[in-house]
BAVO-254090 format. One line per 10 residues: their letters; for each residue x, y, z of N, C-alpha, C. Coordinates in Angstrom, 2 decimals, padded with zeros to 5 digits. Layout:
! BAVO-254090
a) X,Y,Z,X,Y,Z,X,Y,Z  ...
! end
This chain:
! BAVO-254090
mhscqpskls) -009.79,009.85,002.16,-010.03,008.42,002.16,-009.86,007.91,000.73  -009.32,006.72,000.62,-009.14,006.06,-000.67,-010.15,004.92,-000.78  -010.60,004.69,-001.98,-011.44,003.54,-002.25,-010.65,002.61,-003.16  -010.52,001.35,-002.76,-009.79,000.35,-003.54,-010.79,-000.61,-004.17  -010.60,-000.88,-005.43,-011.47,-001.80,-006.13,-010.60,-002.84,-006.84  -010.82,-004.13,-006.57,-010.05,-005.16,-007.26,-010.21,-005.03,-008.77  -009.13,-005.26,-009.51,-009.16,-005.13,-010.95,-008.30,-006.21,-011.58  -008.82,-006.82,-012.64,-008.07,-007.85,-013.35,-007.37,-007.31,-014.59  -007.84,-006.19,-015.14,-007.28,-005.69,-016.39,-006.18,-004.66,-016.19  -006.42,-003.66,-015.38,-005.42,-002.63,-015.14,-005.43,-002.31,-013.66
ssvrcpvcgq) -004.36,-001.68,-013.19,-004.32,-001.38,-011.76,-003.47,-000.16,-011.49  -003.82,000.54,-010.41,-003.04,001.67,-009.92,-001.94,001.17,-008.99  -002.23,000.08,-008.29,-001.28,-000.49,-007.33,-001.52,-002.00,-007.27  -000.47,-002.73,-006.93,-000.57,-004.19,-006.80,-000.22,-004.58,-005.37  -000.86,-005.65,-004.92,-000.55,-006.18,-003.60,000.88,-006.73,-003.63  001.71,-006.36,-002.66,003.09,-006.85,-002.65,003.21,-008.35,-002.33  002.15,-008.97,-001.84,002.19,-010.39,-001.49,001.74,-011.27,-002.66  000.56,-010.98,-003.21,-000.01,-011.88,-004.22,-000.03,-011.29,-005.63  000.20,-009.98,-005.75,000.20,-009.35,-007.06,-001.16,-008.93,-007.58  -002.21,-009.12,-006.78,-003.56,-008.70,-007.19,-003.54,-007.21,-007.46
gfliyaehat) -004.14,-006.79,-008.58,-004.20,-005.38,-008.93,-005.43,-004.70,-008.35  -005.28,-003.43,-008.04,-006.38,-002.64,-007.51,-006.39,-001.27,-008.17  -007.59,-000.79,-008.46,-007.77,000.58,-008.89,-007.98,001.41,-007.63  -007.33,002.56,-007.55,-007.41,003.41,-006.37,-008.13,004.69,-006.76  -009.16,005.01,-006.01,-009.90,006.24,-006.21,-009.72,007.09,-004.95  -009.32,008.34,-005.13,-009.10,009.24,-004.00,-009.89,010.52,-004.21  -010.10,011.25,-003.11,-010.80,012.53,-003.20,-010.05,013.48,-004.12  -008.73,013.44,-004.05,-007.88,014.26,-004.90,-006.87,013.35,-005.58  -006.66,013.51,-006.87,-005.75,012.63,-007.62,-004.35,012.65,-007.04  -003.91,013.80,-006.52,-002.56,013.88,-005.96,-002.41,013.04,-004.71
laansvnlrl) -003.50,012.82,-003.98,-003.41,011.99,-002.78,-003.09,010.55,-003.12  -003.66,010.03,-004.20,-003.42,008.64,-004.58,-001.98,008.45,-005.05  -001.40,009.49,-005.66,-000.04,009.39,-006.18,001.01,009.66,-005.11  000.63,010.16,-003.96,001.55,010.46,-002.88,002.24,009.18,-002.43  003.57,009.20,-002.34,004.31,007.98,-002.01,003.97,007.44,-000.62  003.68,008.32,000.33,003.30,007.85,001.67,001.96,007.12,001.59  001.01,007.66,000.84,-000.29,007.01,000.71,-000.17,005.69,-000.05  000.69,005.63,-001.06,000.87,004.36,-001.77,001.46,003.30,-000.85  002.39,003.68,000.02,002.95,002.72,000.98,001.90,002.29,002.00  001.04,003.22,002.40,-000.04,002.88,003.32,-001.00,001.88,002.67
iqhvlrmhht) -001.35,002.12,001.41,-002.25,001.22,000.69,-001.61,-000.16,000.57  -000.33,-000.22,000.20,000.34,-001.52,000.09,000.42,-002.22,001.45  000.60,-001.46,002.52,000.63,-002.06,003.86,-000.72,-002.69,004.19  -001.81,-001.98,003.90,-003.15,-002.52,004.17,-003.38,-003.77,003.33  -002.96,-003.75,002.06,-003.13,-004.93,001.21,-002.32,-006.10,001.75  -001.12,-005.84,002.24,-000.28,-006.89,002.82,-000.93,-007.47,004.07  -001.59,-006.63,004.87,-002.21,-007.08,006.12,-003.45,-007.96,005.88  -004.01,-007.95,004.68,-005.13,-008.83,004.39,-004.70,-010.30,004.42  -003.44,-010.55,004.19,-002.94,-011.92,004.13,-002.53,-012.42,005.51  -002.73,-013.71,005.73,-002.21,-014.34,006.95,-000.78,-014.79,006.65
ahsnspsahp) -000.12,-015.31,007.66,001.28,-015.74,007.49,001.43,-016.84,006.44  000.39,-017.62,006.24,000.49,-018.76,005.33,-000.35,-018.61,004.07  -000.90,-017.44,003.84,-001.77,-017.23,002.69,-001.16,-016.20,001.75  -000.94,-016.60,000.51,-000.48,-015.65,-000.49,-001.42,-015.63,-001.69  -002.66,-015.98,-001.45,-003.69,-016.03,-002.49,-004.43,-014.70,-002.60  -004.80,-014.29,-003.83,-005.59,-013.07,-004.00,-006.95,-013.13,-003.29  -007.42,-014.32,-002.93,-008.71,-014.44,-002.26,-008.68,-013.86,-000.84  -007.51,-013.47,-000.35,-007.41,-012.85,000.98,-008.01,-011.45,000.99  -008.13,-010.82,-000.17,-008.65,-009.46,-000.26,-010.17,-009.48,-000.40  -010.83,-008.40,000.02,-012.28,-008.31,-000.19,-012.60,-008.38,-001.68
essfhipnws) -013.72,-009.00,-002.02,-014.10,-009.14,-003.42,-014.71,-007.87,-003.99  -015.17,-006.98,-003.11,-015.76,-005.72,-003.57,-014.88,-004.56,-003.11  -015.30,-003.36,-003.45,-014.54,-002.17,-003.07,-014.45,-002.04,-001.55  -013.35,-001.47,-001.09,-013.17,-001.21,000.34,-012.42,000.10,000.49  -012.47,000.67,001.70,-011.89,001.98,001.95,-010.61,001.89,002.77  -009.70,002.80,002.47,-008.46,002.95,003.22,-008.34,004.43,003.57  -008.18,004.77,004.84,-008.07,006.19,005.22,-006.75,006.79,004.74  -006.72,008.11,004.54,-005.49,008.81,004.18,-004.56,008.86,005.37  -003.27,008.94,005.08,-002.29,009.16,006.14,-002.38,010.62,006.52  -002.59,010.93,007.79,-002.77,012.32,008.18,-001.74,012.77,009.20
gsqpllasas) -000.76,011.94,009.51,000.24,012.32,010.49,001.54,012.75,009.84  002.59,012.77,010.63,003.89,013.10,010.09,004.40,011.91,009.27  005.47,012.13,008.52,006.04,011.06,007.71,006.45,009.90,008.61  006.06,008.68,008.28,006.46,007.54,009.10,007.96,007.29,008.96  008.57,006.76,010.00,009.99,006.43,009.97,010.18,005.20,009.10  011.06,005.31,008.15,011.33,004.19,007.26,012.58,003.45,007.74  012.47,002.16,007.93,013.62,001.37,008.38,014.76,001.44,007.38  014.45,001.41,006.09,015.50,001.46,005.08,016.28,002.76,005.15  015.61,003.88,005.41,016.29,005.16,005.53,017.18,005.17,006.78  016.69,004.60,007.86,017.48,004.55,009.09,018.72,003.69,008.91
lsnlldsai) 018.56,002.55,008.25,019.71,001.68,008.00,020.71,002.35,007.07  020.22,003.05,006.08,021.09,003.76,005.15,021.91,004.81,005.89  021.28,005.57,006.79,021.99,006.56,007.58,023.02,005.90,008.49  022.68,004.77,009.06,023.60,004.05,009.94,024.82,003.58,009.16  024.59,003.02,007.97,025.70,002.56,007.13,026.58,003.72,006.68  025.97,004.85,006.33,026.74,006.01,005.90,027.64,006.51,007.01  027.15,006.52,008.25,027.96,007.02,009.36,029.04,006.02,009.77  028.87,004.74,009.45,029.84,003.73,009.80,031.05,003.75,008.86  030.84,004.29,007.68,031.93,004.30,006.68,032.87,005.43,006.91
! end
């Protein structure tokens, strides 16, 4: 499990919608640096926003938890499109 804490000075990750920075605390340092976990964290941060809200106030003001990804690697649309384009050429 990851713990996210809003931060104004430094950040481990930023929300892709509003740019709010967050410090990420994980049980193991390697888990926080894992690219799948970073994408999961950014997805959760993106989901805090509604379709018409791009304000940092969409996020919780205090620390909150995000579970680790424990399944197989998720399918990435960009990778699928890249493979499709490569086979079309």
